[in-house]
N, C-alpha and C positions, 0 to 999 in steps of 0.2 A: 865621447863624441864632441866634436866641435861644431857648433851651429853657425859660427861666423864665417863669412866668405873672405878669403884673402886674395888680393890682386897684387901680384908682384911684378908683373910686366906691363909696360905701356900698351902692348897689343891687346891685353885683356880689357883695357878701358876704351881705347880708340880703335876705329877700323883700320885695317892694314893699309888701305889706299892712302891714308894720310902720311904714311912714312915713305911712300914711293917717291923717287926723285922726279921732279918735273923739269921740263926743258925750258930754258930761258930763250924766248924767241926774239932775236935781234931783228932790226930792220932788214939787214942783209940776208938773214936766214928766211925771213918771210918773203922777200923778193925772190929768193931761190925757189921757195915752195910755190910761189905764184907761177914762175916759169915752168916748173915741173908739172904743175896742174894744167897749164895751158896745153901741154903736150900729152895730156891724159884725158881725152874727151869722155872716156868711160866714167869718169868721176864727176862730170858736170854737165855734159851736153845730153839732155833728155831726148833729143831727136836722133841721137846716134844709136846704132844697133848695139854697140858695145856697152851702152848705158844699162842695158837690161841683162848683160852677161856677168853673172856674179863672179865667175872665175877671172875674167878680164879685170873687173874692178879690184879684186883681191890682189892680182898680179901688179897692177898699177900702184896700189896702196903700199904693197911690200917694196916695190922699186923706190918709191919716194921716201919711205921710212929708212931704207938702206942708204940712199944717197945722203939724206940729212942726218943720219945716225941717231934716230929717235924711234920710239915704238910706233906701231901702226895705229894704236889707240890715240896717241898724241897727234899724229898726222890727221886722223879723222876729225878730232875735236878742233884742230886749228883750221882745217878746211871749212868746216861748218861755221866757225867764228868769222873767218875773212869773207865768206860768201854773205853772211848776215850783215857784216859791216859794209860790204859793197852795196847791198840793197839799200841800206840806210843812206849812204852817201849819194846813191843814184836818186833817191826820193828827195833828198835835200837839194840836189842839183836841179831837178825838175821844178821844185817849189821856187827856187831862186830865179829860174828862167821865167816862170809864170808871173812872178812879182813885177817883172818889167824893169829890173835893175839895169843900169847903163853898162856895167861890165858883164861879160858872158861867163867868167869864171868866178867862183867864190874865193874869198880871201884865204880861208883856211881849208884846204882840201887835203884829205887823208892821202898819205903817200902811196897807198895801194890802189887808189881809185883808177888811175889811167892804166896801170899794168893789168888790172882785172877787167878791162873793158870788153874782153871776149865773152864775159858773162851776160852782157847787155841783151843779146838776142834771146837768151832764156827768160830774162825778166819780162821783156816786151811780149814774147809769145805767151807767157803765163798770164799777163794782164789781158790779152786778147781772148784767151781761152776761158777766163774766169766767168762765172755766171752773171756777174754784174754787167759785163760787156755785151751779153746776148740781148737781142730785142725782146721787149716785154709784150706779152699778149694782153689784150684788153678783156678777153673772155674765152670761153671754151671754143675750140675749133669746130666750126659748123660748115657743112657743105650745102650750098644753095640748091634748092629743088627747082626743077623746071616744070611748070604746069601748063 
């Protein structure tokens, strides 16, 4: 009997996902993804009926993955990444405008900021719908009594 453990393969040591090929996302490929995303409101517009249709979302994701020749998982990760980056850039832009700088545009603006401007309405509506934006009550709701 051998009590020692032999590991002959790299897969025995490292998870399989580390060996899967990852897509290199060039600026042109990201711009193409942004354009495909714009035409797929099921993936970004939470006010659209399609947003709540899982089959439609799946179809749109498959379409984008096929056009870009990448996996659906990579498309989903990249969409999440660029939406997050857009929110960061939007926040920076707001802070820049509030600071009262003489120029309206920042010097270094992310190349995807303007093409993703269709996402702005979702960010604004989420800000309005957030609990911080609701009026605060000073105490429990009371009904005045007439005597």
